C-alpha positions in Angstrom: 51.2 26.2 78.8 54.3 27.1 76.8 57.2 26.2 79.1 59.4 23.4 78.0 57.4 20.2 78.4 59.0 17.7 80.8 56.3 15.1 81.5 53.2 14.2 79.6 50.4 11.7 80.1 49.0 10.0 77.0 46.9 6.9 76.1 47.9 4.8 73.2 45.2 3.8 70.7 46.1 0.1 71.4 44.7 0.9 74.9 42.0 3.5 74.1 40.6 2.0 70.8 41.6 -1.6 71.7 40.3 -3.1 68.4 38.6 -2.2 65.1 35.5 -3.9 66.4 35.3 -1.4 69.4 35.9 1.5 67.0 33.1 0.3 64.7 30.8 0.0 67.6 31.4 3.3 69.4 32.5 5.9 66.8 28.9 6.7 65.7 27.5 7.1 69.2 30.5 9.3 70.1 29.6 11.5 67.1 32.8 10.9 65.2 32.9 12.3 61.7 34.4 9.1 60.4 35.4 5.6 61.6 39.1 5.5 62.5 41.3 2.8 61.0 42.8 0.9 63.9 46.1 -0.1 62.3 46.8 3.2 60.7 45.9 5.0 63.9 48.6 3.0 65.7 51.2 3.9 63.0 50.3 7.6 63.1 50.3 7.7 66.9 53.8 6.2 67.1 55.1 9.0 64.9 53.6 11.5 67.4 55.3 9.5 70.2 58.6 9.6 68.4 58.4 13.4 68.2 57.7 13.7 72.0 60.6 11.4 72.7 62.9 13.4 70.4 62.0 16.5 72.5 63.3 14.7 75.6 59.8 14.5 77.2 59.1 11.8 79.7 56.0 9.9 78.6 53.6 8.2 80.9 50.8 6.0 79.5 47.3 5.4 80.8 46.5 1.7 80.8 43.7 -0.2 79.1 40.4 -0.4 81.0 36.9 -1.5 80.7 35.1 1.7 81.7 36.2 4.3 79.1 35.4 4.8 75.4 37.5 5.6 72.3 37.6 9.2 73.5 39.9 8.3 76.3 42.7 8.7 73.8 42.2 12.5 74.4 43.9 12.7 77.8 43.8 16.5 78.0 40.1 16.7 78.9 39.4 14.7 82.1 41.5 16.9 84.4 43.2 20.3 84.8 46.7 20.6 86.1 47.3 23.4 88.6 50.1 24.5 90.9 48.0 23.2 93.8 47.3 19.8 92.3 45.0 18.1 89.9 41.4 19.1 89.5 39.3 16.2 88.2 36.7 17.2 85.7 33.0 16.3 85.4 32.8 15.8 81.6 30.1 17.6 79.6 30.0 14.6 77.2 28.2 11.9 79.2 30.1 9.0 77.6 33.4 10.5 78.8 32.5 10.8 82.5 34.4 7.6 83.6 37.7 9.0 82.3 38.2 11.2 85.4 38.2 8.0 87.6 40.9 6.5 85.4 43.1 9.6 85.3 42.7 10.1 89.1 44.2 6.6 89.7 47.2 7.5 87.6 48.0 10.7 89.4 47.6 9.1 92.8 50.0 6.4 91.8 52.8 8.9 90.9 52.2 11.0 94.0 50.6 14.1 92.4 48.0 15.5 94.8 44.3 15.8 93.9 43.1 19.3 94.7 39.4 18.6 94.1 36.7 17.5 91.7 34.0 19.2 89.8 30.6 17.8 90.9 27.3 17.6 89.1 25.4 19.7 88.1 28.7 21.4 87.3 30.6 20.3 84.2 34.1 21.2 83.1 36.5 19.8 80.5 40.3 20.5 80.3 40.0 21.6 76.7 38.1 24.7 77.9 40.9 25.9 80.2 43.6 28.3 79.0 46.2 29.5 81.4 47.1 33.1 80.5 49.8 33.1 83.2 50.3 31.4 86.6 47.8 33.6 88.3 45.2 34.1 85.5 43.1 31.4 83.8 40.4 31.7 81.1 37.7 29.1 80.9 35.3 28.6 78.0 31.6 28.4 78.9 29.7 26.3 76.4 28.2 22.9 76.0 31.1 21.1 77.6 31.7 23.4 80.5 28.9 25.2 82.3 28.7 28.2 84.7 28.4 26.0 87.8 31.5 24.1 86.8 33.4 27.3 86.4 32.1 28.5 89.8 33.4 25.3 91.4 36.7 25.6 89.5 37.1 29.1 90.8 36.4 28.0 94.4 39.0 25.2 94.2 41.6 27.6 92.9 40.9 30.5 95.3 44.3 30.2 97.0 46.2 29.7 93.7 45.0 32.2 91.2 44.0 35.9 91.1 41.5 35.8 88.3 39.3 33.2 86.5 37.8 34.6 83.3 34.7 33.0 81.9 34.7 33.2 78.1 31.3 32.5 76.4 31.4 30.1 73.5 29.1 30.2 70.5 26.6 27.5 69.5 28.6 27.0 66.3 27.7 23.5 64.9 25.6 22.4 67.9 25.8 20.8 71.3 26.7 17.3 69.9 30.0 18.6 68.4 33.1 19.4 70.4 33.9 23.1 70.7 36.3 24.0 73.5 38.0 27.3 74.1 41.2 25.6 73.0 39.5 24.9 69.7 40.0 28.6 69.1 43.1 29.5 71.1 46.5 27.9 71.3 49.3 29.6 73.3 52.6 29.4 71.4 54.7 31.6 73.7 53.8 33.9 76.6 53.3 36.8 74.1 52.2 34.8 71.0 48.9 32.9 70.5 47.4 31.1 67.5 43.7 32.0 67.3 40.5 31.7 65.2 39.1 35.1 65.9 35.7 34.6 64.2 34.7 32.4 67.2 36.2 34.5 70.0 34.2 37.1 72.0 35.3 40.6 71.2 36.0 41.3 74.9 38.3 38.3 75.3 40.2 39.0 72.1 40.7 42.6 73.2 41.8 41.4 76.6 44.6 39.3 75.0 45.7 42.3 72.9 45.8 44.5 75.9 48.2 42.0 77.5 50.5 42.7 74.5 49.9 39.1 73.2 50.4 38.9 69.4 47.7 36.9 67.6 48.3 34.7 64.6 45.1 34.1 62.7 44.1 30.7 61.4 42.4 31.1 58.0 38.8 29.9 57.5 39.8 27.1 55.1 42.1 25.6 57.8 39.8 25.7 60.8 37.9 22.5 60.1 41.2 20.7 59.6 42.1 21.7 63.1 44.7 24.3 62.1 44.1 26.1 65.5 44.8 23.0 67.6 48.5 23.2 68.2 50.6 21.9 71.1 53.6 23.9 72.3 56.3 21.6 73.6 58.6 24.6 74.3 58.3 28.4 73.7 57.9 28.7 69.9 58.3 25.0 69.3 55.1 23.2 68.3 53.5 20.2 66.8 50.3 20.4 64.6 48.3 18.3 62.2 49.7 18.3 58.7 47.6 19.7 55.8 47.4 23.3 57.2 50.1 25.0 55.1 48.9 28.6 55.6 48.8 28.3 59.3 52.2 26.6 59.4 53.8 29.3 57.3 52.3 32.1 59.5 53.8 30.4 62.5 57.2 29.9 60.9 57.2 33.6 59.8 57.1 34.5 63.5 60.1 32.3 64.3 58.1 29.2 65.4 59.6 25.7 64.9 56.8 23.7 63.5 56.5 19.9 63.4 53.6 18.0 61.9 52.0 14.5 62.0 49.2 12.7 60.1 46.0 13.3 62.2 43.6 11.7 59.8 42.7 8.8 62.1 43.6 9.9 65.6 42.6 13.6 65.4 40.3 14.6 62.6 37.7 11.8 62.9 37.4 12.2 66.7 37.9 16.0 66.8 41.0 16.0 68.9 44.3 17.5 67.9 47.7 17.3 69.5 46.7 19.3 72.5 43.7 17.0 73.1 45.9 13.9 72.7 48.3 15.0 75.5 48.0 15.9 79.2 51.1 17.9 80.0 51.7 17.9 83.7 55.2 19.2 84.2 56.8 22.1 82.4 59.8 24.2 83.2 59.1 27.8 84.0 
């Protein structure tokens, strides 16, 4: 999750949001904390795209469709990328279930194999999956990903990993809100993670420390502004939402190159930071 990013799949707000009318119609039923401004979302998103291009990352776009919601802008969640192929998720948020169909069509079109799919009653979302290394993966168990989904995930990966760790997630603000494992953990380098420890199980936090992973703590006052949702585009090179100066300084103090973007429309209101907005599917080792 921290190797130099080579290819990424995204969905432009012109294709996910489509219009201000669609935003006005769907944002409340999707439990957004505010109504995104369509025109500003496009401008802010283009700045994020400019950063990806400047990092020599090949960008692929999911097309507009008639089956997915505003949330389809968050391309990280409908699938998990593994060395054996793509695992299609069964989303814990009902309105997002059609996204896996759309993303499966893309990967088939570019010749990336589909390893399998999580089936009901199992649920699993990509934001709950954190690869510790190539043979070890942690999965958050909460309202978006359940025990049956993790069991199916482990079965699909039986020939590709040595360990799947289930990490219990707290109730926090309730089942209607989005709390993924990656809401609380962002790998920055193989030995450096950004974390919000107050929402991590003691056993999992201790496990990371036992692996000699240094933990940078996100302060309480920057958690709601998604200070913990940071995308590594290379080891110790990241992009994050602006407005989190303490977290930014703590990263820079550890030698991390930090870039920022305005996430007021495309991130904060829909609870999806730069990790959520991107589906990396090729990184260098």
